[in-house]
C-alpha positions as CSV (number, residue, x, y, z in Angstrom):
1,M,14.0,-68.1,-3.4
2,T,16.6,-67.3,-6.1
3,N,19.1,-70.1,-6.5
4,F,22.8,-69.4,-6.4
5,P,24.8,-70.2,-9.5
6,E,26.6,-73.5,-9.7
7,H,30.0,-71.7,-9.8
8,I,31.1,-69.5,-7.0
9,D,31.8,-66.0,-8.2
10,P,35.6,-65.2,-8.0
11,S,34.7,-62.3,-5.7
12,V,33.5,-64.7,-3.1
13,L,36.7,-66.7,-3.1
14,R,38.6,-63.5,-3.1
15,G,36.8,-61.8,-0.3
16,L,34.7,-64.2,1.7
17,L,37.1,-67.0,2.6
18,S,36.6,-68.0,6.3
19,P,39.8,-67.1,8.3
20,R,39.2,-69.7,11.0
21,I,41.8,-72.0,9.6
22,T,42.5,-73.9,12.9
23,R,39.6,-74.9,15.1
24,R,41.7,-76.0,18.1
25,A,42.6,-72.4,18.9
26,A,39.0,-71.5,19.5
27,L,36.1,-72.4,21.8
28,Q,32.7,-72.6,23.2
29,A,30.9,-75.3,25.2
30,G,27.4,-74.5,26.3
31,A,24.0,-74.8,24.8
32,I,23.8,-72.9,21.5
33,A,21.5,-69.9,21.7
34,G,20.3,-67.7,18.9
35,A,21.8,-69.8,16.1
36,A,22.0,-68.0,12.7
37,S,19.1,-68.6,10.3
38,L,19.8,-70.4,7.1
39,I,18.5,-70.1,3.6
40,L,15.1,-71.8,3.4
41,P,15.4,-75.2,1.7
42,A,14.3,-75.5,-1.9
43,S,11.8,-78.3,-2.6
44,A,13.3,-81.6,-1.8
45,E,14.1,-84.1,-4.5
46,A,11.8,-87.1,-4.6
47,A,13.0,-90.3,-3.0
48,V,16.5,-89.4,-1.8
49,G,16.3,-89.0,2.0
50,D,12.7,-90.0,2.4
51,S,11.7,-92.9,4.7
52,A,11.6,-95.5,2.0
53,W,15.1,-94.4,0.8
54,W,16.5,-94.6,4.3
55,A,14.9,-98.0,4.8
56,S,17.0,-99.4,2.0
57,K,20.3,-98.2,3.6
58,N,22.3,-100.5,5.8
59,K,25.2,-100.0,8.1
60,T,28.6,-100.9,6.4
61,G,30.9,-100.3,9.3
62,V,32.7,-97.6,7.3
63,L,32.6,-93.8,7.6
64,N,34.5,-91.0,5.7
65,F,34.4,-87.8,7.8
66,A,35.6,-84.4,6.4
67,N,36.3,-81.7,9.0
68,W,38.4,-78.6,9.8
69,P,41.9,-79.0,11.3
70,Y,42.2,-79.3,15.1
71,Y,38.5,-79.7,15.5
72,I,38.2,-83.1,17.3
73,D,39.6,-84.6,20.5
74,T,43.1,-86.0,19.9
75,Y,45.4,-88.1,22.2
76,N,48.6,-89.9,21.2
77,G,47.7,-89.4,17.5
78,K,44.3,-90.9,17.8
79,H,40.7,-89.5,18.2
80,P,39.1,-91.1,21.3
81,T,35.6,-90.3,20.3
82,L,36.0,-92.0,17.0
83,D,37.7,-95.0,18.6
84,N,34.7,-95.2,20.9
85,L,32.4,-95.0,17.9
86,K,34.2,-98.1,16.6
87,T,34.0,-99.9,19.9
88,T,30.3,-99.1,20.6
89,Q,28.9,-99.0,17.0
90,G,31.3,-101.0,15.0
91,I,32.1,-98.1,12.6
92,T,35.6,-97.4,11.5
93,T,36.2,-93.8,10.6
94,T,38.6,-92.3,8.0
95,Y,38.9,-88.8,9.4
96,S,40.2,-86.1,7.1
97,E,41.1,-82.6,8.1
98,V,40.6,-81.2,4.6
99,I,38.3,-78.2,5.2
100,E,40.4,-75.0,5.3
101,D,37.6,-72.6,4.3
102,N,34.0,-73.1,3.2
103,P,34.0,-71.7,-0.4
104,T,37.1,-73.6,-1.4
105,F,35.9,-76.9,0.0
106,Y,32.6,-76.4,-1.7
107,Q,34.4,-75.8,-5.0
108,Q,36.3,-79.0,-4.5
109,I,33.2,-81.2,-4.0
110,R,30.9,-79.3,-6.4
111,P,31.7,-81.2,-9.6
112,A,30.9,-84.5,-7.9
113,L,27.7,-83.1,-6.5
114,Q,26.7,-81.6,-9.8
115,S,27.2,-84.9,-11.7
116,G,25.6,-87.1,-9.0
117,D,28.9,-88.8,-8.1
118,P,30.2,-89.5,-4.5
119,T,32.3,-86.8,-3.0
120,G,34.3,-89.3,-1.1
121,Y,32.8,-88.1,2.2
122,D,29.8,-89.3,4.3
123,I,29.9,-86.4,6.7
124,I,31.1,-82.8,6.0
125,V,31.2,-79.8,8.4
126,M,30.1,-76.5,7.1
127,T,29.6,-73.0,8.6
128,D,26.2,-71.3,8.7
129,N,27.6,-67.8,8.0
130,S,29.3,-69.1,4.8
131,V,28.0,-69.0,1.2
132,G,29.3,-72.6,0.8
133,L,26.6,-74.0,3.1
134,R,24.0,-71.9,1.4
135,Y,24.9,-73.3,-2.0
136,L,24.6,-76.8,-0.6
137,L,21.2,-76.2,0.8
138,N,19.8,-74.2,-2.0
139,N,20.9,-76.6,-4.7
140,N,19.6,-79.7,-2.8
141,Y,23.1,-81.2,-2.5
142,L,22.5,-82.4,1.1
143,I,20.6,-85.6,2.0
144,P,17.7,-85.1,4.4
145,L,18.6,-86.8,7.7
146,D,16.7,-89.9,8.9
147,D,14.6,-88.4,11.6
148,S,13.8,-91.8,13.0
149,Q,17.5,-92.4,13.9
150,L,18.1,-89.2,15.9
151,S,17.1,-90.4,19.3
152,K,20.1,-88.9,21.1
153,F,19.8,-85.7,19.2
154,K,16.1,-85.4,20.2
155,A,16.8,-86.2,23.8
156,N,19.9,-84.0,24.3
157,A,20.2,-81.2,21.7
158,S,19.5,-77.6,22.7
159,A,16.4,-76.0,21.5
160,A,18.4,-73.8,19.2
161,A,20.2,-76.9,17.7
162,K,16.8,-78.4,17.0
163,K,15.7,-75.2,15.3
164,V,18.8,-75.3,13.1
165,Y,17.7,-78.9,12.1
166,T,14.1,-77.9,11.4
167,D,14.9,-74.7,9.6
168,S,17.3,-76.5,7.2
169,G,14.7,-78.9,6.1
170,K,16.1,-81.5,8.5
171,R,19.4,-81.6,6.6
172,I,22.0,-80.3,9.1
173,V,22.7,-80.4,12.8
174,P,25.2,-78.4,14.7
175,W,28.8,-79.7,15.4
176,Q,30.1,-76.8,17.5
177,S,29.7,-73.0,17.6
178,G,31.8,-69.9,18.4
179,M,31.5,-66.1,18.8
180,T,33.1,-63.1,17.2
181,T,33.4,-59.9,19.1
182,L,36.1,-57.5,20.5
183,A,38.8,-58.4,23.0
184,Y,40.8,-55.9,25.0
185,N,43.7,-55.6,27.4
186,K,42.2,-54.5,30.7
187,S,45.4,-53.1,31.9
188,K,45.5,-50.6,29.0
189,V,41.9,-49.8,28.3
190,T,39.5,-48.6,30.9
191,T,36.6,-47.0,29.0
192,N,33.7,-48.5,26.9
193,K,34.5,-51.9,28.4
194,T,31.1,-53.3,27.4
195,S,30.5,-51.4,24.1
196,L,31.8,-51.7,20.6
197,K,32.4,-48.0,20.8
198,M,35.8,-49.0,22.2
199,A,36.9,-49.7,18.7
200,F,34.6,-47.4,16.7
201,D,34.5,-44.2,18.7
202,T,36.4,-41.7,16.5
203,S,36.2,-38.8,19.0
204,R,39.5,-36.9,19.6
205,S,39.8,-38.3,23.1
206,N,39.3,-42.0,22.1
207,V,41.7,-41.7,19.2
208,A,44.3,-40.1,21.4
209,K,44.1,-43.1,23.7
210,L,43.9,-45.9,21.1
211,R,45.7,-44.6,18.0
212,N,47.2,-47.6,16.1
213,R,46.2,-49.9,19.0
214,V,43.0,-51.4,17.4
215,G,43.1,-54.4,15.1
216,M,40.2,-55.6,12.9
217,L,39.7,-58.8,10.9
218,S,40.2,-58.5,7.1
219,D,37.4,-60.9,6.3
220,P,34.6,-58.8,4.8
221,I,31.9,-61.0,6.3
222,E,33.3,-60.6,9.8
223,L,34.2,-56.9,9.3
224,G,30.8,-55.9,7.9
225,N,28.7,-57.8,10.4
226,L,30.5,-56.4,13.4
227,A,30.2,-52.9,12.0
228,L,26.5,-53.4,11.6
229,L,26.3,-54.2,15.3
230,A,28.4,-51.1,16.1
231,I,25.9,-48.8,14.4
232,G,23.0,-50.4,16.2
233,K,21.7,-52.7,13.4
234,N,20.8,-56.3,13.6
235,P,22.9,-58.0,10.9
236,A,20.4,-60.7,10.2
237,T,17.7,-58.2,9.2
238,S,20.0,-55.5,7.7
239,T,19.5,-53.9,4.3
240,P,21.9,-52.6,1.7
241,T,21.3,-49.2,3.1
242,D,22.5,-50.4,6.5
243,W,25.5,-52.0,4.8
244,Q,26.5,-48.6,3.3
245,A,26.2,-47.0,6.7
246,A,28.4,-49.7,8.3
247,A,31.0,-49.4,5.5
248,T,31.1,-45.6,6.1
249,K,31.6,-46.3,9.8
250,L,34.5,-48.6,9.1
251,R,36.1,-46.1,6.8
252,E,35.8,-43.4,9.5
253,Q,37.4,-45.8,12.0
254,R,40.2,-46.6,9.6
255,D,40.9,-43.0,8.6
256,S,40.8,-41.7,12.2
257,G,44.0,-43.5,13.0
258,L,42.5,-46.0,15.4
259,V,43.2,-49.1,13.2
260,K,46.8,-50.3,13.1
261,Q,46.1,-53.1,10.6
262,Y,43.6,-55.7,9.3
263,Y,44.4,-59.3,10.2
264,G,43.7,-63.0,9.8
265,N,44.2,-65.5,12.5
266,D,47.4,-63.8,13.6
267,I,45.5,-61.0,15.3
268,I,45.5,-62.9,18.6
269,N,49.3,-62.9,18.6
270,E,49.3,-59.1,18.3
271,L,47.0,-58.9,21.3
272,K,49.1,-61.3,23.3
273,Q,52.3,-59.5,22.5
274,G,50.8,-56.1,23.5
275,N,51.1,-54.6,20.0
276,L,47.3,-54.2,20.0
277,W,45.1,-53.2,23.0
278,V,41.8,-53.9,21.2
279,G,41.0,-56.4,18.5
280,Q,38.2,-58.2,16.7
281,V,38.6,-61.8,17.6
282,Y,37.2,-65.3,17.7
283,S,36.2,-66.2,21.2
284,G,38.3,-69.4,21.4
285,D,41.5,-67.6,20.6
286,V,40.9,-65.4,23.7
287,F,40.3,-68.4,25.9
288,Q,43.4,-70.2,24.7
289,A,45.4,-67.0,25.3
290,R,44.0,-66.5,28.7
291,I,44.8,-70.0,30.0
292,G,48.2,-69.6,28.4
293,G,49.1,-66.7,30.7
294,N,47.6,-63.6,29.1
295,K,45.4,-62.8,32.2
296,N,44.7,-59.2,31.1
297,L,43.0,-60.2,27.9
298,V,39.2,-60.0,28.2
299,L,36.5,-61.0,25.8
300,M,33.9,-58.3,25.5
301,N,30.3,-59.0,26.2
302,A,29.2,-56.0,24.1
303,T,25.8,-54.4,24.8
304,E,25.3,-54.1,21.1
305,G,25.5,-57.9,20.7
306,V,28.0,-60.7,19.9
307,L,28.1,-62.5,16.6
308,L,27.4,-66.3,16.7
309,W,28.5,-68.8,14.1
310,T,27.8,-72.5,14.0
311,D,29.5,-75.3,12.1
312,N,27.1,-78.0,11.1
313,M,27.3,-81.8,10.2
314,C,25.6,-82.8,7.0
315,I,25.5,-85.7,4.6
316,P,26.4,-84.8,1.0
317,K,24.4,-86.3,-1.9
318,G,26.1,-89.4,-3.2
319,A,27.5,-90.4,0.2
320,E,28.4,-94.1,0.0
321,H,27.8,-94.9,3.7
322,P,24.8,-92.8,4.7
323,R,23.5,-95.1,7.4
324,D,26.9,-95.0,9.2
325,A,26.9,-91.3,8.9
326,M,23.5,-91.1,10.6
327,I,24.7,-93.3,13.4
328,A,27.7,-91.1,13.9
329,I,25.8,-87.9,13.8
330,D,23.4,-89.1,16.5
331,Y,26.3,-90.6,18.5
332,F,27.9,-87.1,19.0
333,Y,24.8,-86.0,20.8
334,D,25.5,-88.4,23.7
335,P,26.3,-86.0,26.6
336,A,29.4,-88.0,27.6
337,V,30.7,-87.9,24.0
338,A,29.9,-84.2,23.6
339,A,31.7,-83.5,26.9
340,V,34.9,-85.1,25.7
341,L,34.7,-83.2,22.4
342,A,34.0,-79.8,24.0
343,Y,36.7,-80.3,26.7
344,Y,39.3,-80.7,24.0
345,V,38.2,-78.2,21.3
346,N,36.8,-75.6,23.7
347,Y,33.9,-74.6,21.5
348,M,30.2,-74.2,22.3
349,T,28.5,-77.6,22.3
350,P,25.0,-78.1,21.1
351,V,24.4,-80.5,24.0
352,P,23.6,-78.6,27.2
353,G,24.1,-81.8,29.3
354,A,27.8,-81.9,28.3
355,K,28.8,-79.4,31.0
356,A,27.6,-81.7,33.8
357,K,29.4,-84.6,32.2
358,M,32.5,-82.6,31.8
359,L,32.5,-81.9,35.6
360,A,31.5,-85.4,36.6
361,P,32.5,-87.9,33.9
362,T,30.8,-91.2,33.6
363,K,33.0,-94.0,34.8
364,G,34.7,-96.1,32.2
365,W,35.5,-94.7,28.7
366,Q,34.7,-91.1,29.4
367,A,36.4,-90.8,32.7
368,T,39.5,-92.5,31.3
369,T,39.5,-90.4,28.2
370,M,39.1,-87.1,30.2
371,A,42.0,-88.1,32.4
372,N,44.2,-88.8,29.4
373,L,43.3,-85.6,27.7
374,L,44.1,-83.6,30.8
375,K,47.7,-84.7,30.3
376,D,47.7,-83.0,26.9
377,I,45.5,-80.0,27.7
378,E,46.9,-79.4,31.2
379,V,43.7,-77.5,32.0
380,K,41.1,-78.8,34.5
381,A,37.6,-79.4,33.3
382,S,36.3,-77.0,36.0
383,V,38.3,-74.2,34.4
384,I,36.9,-74.8,31.0
385,A,33.3,-75.3,32.4
386,S,33.5,-71.9,34.1
387,A,35.0,-69.9,31.2
388,P,32.7,-67.3,29.8
389,E,34.3,-67.7,26.4
390,V,33.3,-71.4,26.5
391,F,30.0,-71.3,28.4
392,P,28.5,-67.9,27.7
393,T,25.8,-66.9,30.1
394,S,22.3,-65.7,29.1
395,T,23.7,-62.1,29.4
396,Y,25.4,-62.5,26.0
397,K,23.2,-61.1,23.2
398,L,24.1,-63.6,20.5
399,K,23.3,-62.3,17.1
400,S,23.1,-64.0,13.7
401,Y,25.2,-63.0,10.7
402,Y,23.4,-61.8,7.6
403,A,22.3,-64.7,5.5
404,F,22.9,-64.0,1.8
405,K,19.9,-64.9,-0.4
406,T,21.3,-64.2,-3.9
407,Q,24.6,-63.8,-5.7
408,G,23.7,-60.2,-6.2
409,E,23.7,-59.7,-2.5
410,I,27.1,-61.2,-2.2
411,D,28.4,-58.9,-4.9
412,T,26.9,-55.8,-3.2
413,W,28.3,-56.8,0.2
414,N,31.7,-57.3,-1.3
415,E,31.5,-53.9,-3.0
416,K,30.8,-52.3,0.3
417,F,33.3,-54.1,2.6
418,A,36.0,-55.9,0.6
419,G,38.1,-52.9,-0.2
420,I,38.2,-51.4,3.3
421,P,41.3,-53.3,4.5
422,T,43.3,-52.2,1.4
423,G,42.3,-48.5,1.7
424,S,39.6,-48.1,-0.9
């Protein structure tokens, strides 16, 4: 495997920044299925992360946790799951919402990782479709997890979550997941309701109906992977030849007059306001819009497939409290804890048993916490548990993103897709 360079190429930061800035506005709770494959781990460094190394690490009662904004349960300015971690495990967490996108956060912690110094964090959350996580894995910047301390994970994690753990060299486990696909206004669009053709069909009749009513994401990763599905290719196994065909399809779509604009997170607002009738979206945004009153907005279960991304917990090299991090990682695989988290953030949980706990909370801490969160969310657990955007059924064909193997592939991808939103 060719290693990535230590420095992220400017083109990556320019074109591959993740647009999912706020996690609260997205969703999915239900066992992860078809999680994206990761770059295979390079040979592990001796000692760090092996059984003898872990045996020398003791709990300190301190944890520094770096995550995305709005990506954990919150009530009255506190985080109930972290308060419960302190009550049950004696660990006090400093929780920092400092990850705005994967490449930039990697650039922030890279100098410390490169020099072998602490990053200041014991747990970080990184996305599997990002180059940031691939740099971390390929450069051995993540500590292999203590397999002997993952009892809750082994008992409660979905099969796909366990595969993520194994495939990464036992260095990451899922936090939450989400989907990217099309959403449409069912009162305005009545054809191709289960096909990406809705947004990509450039026939005269489709363009006449949807001219300037389609919105696409500006992120080249999202744009390119969805276009690959639209032309019948599996993104995970696609080739540069496929990328060229997908880019050609995107230009045809743009030049036909279908596309009004390319967006970031604000695309959901355009759909809610009726300015767009079809849009490329993150599933959680659709759920939040729907429970907020936009009953005509539908998340498409496309026959060509739906893109799945997963955010993962990992321990960076140099972590000062690795034992506390291990305890916390395993703690979040308790179904009662996972249910509270999923109920609030509305994302796919890697704990299948969380759905039952969401519907029938355990008396005590979980039941009290769910009742308190209901005051904030104002949505019953039964609504979230039945939402297809949150608990996708087996009818969803969840597809992995393409996993970049070299910097050259990133450059080629950017050459194909980055200029499309700007007209090139």
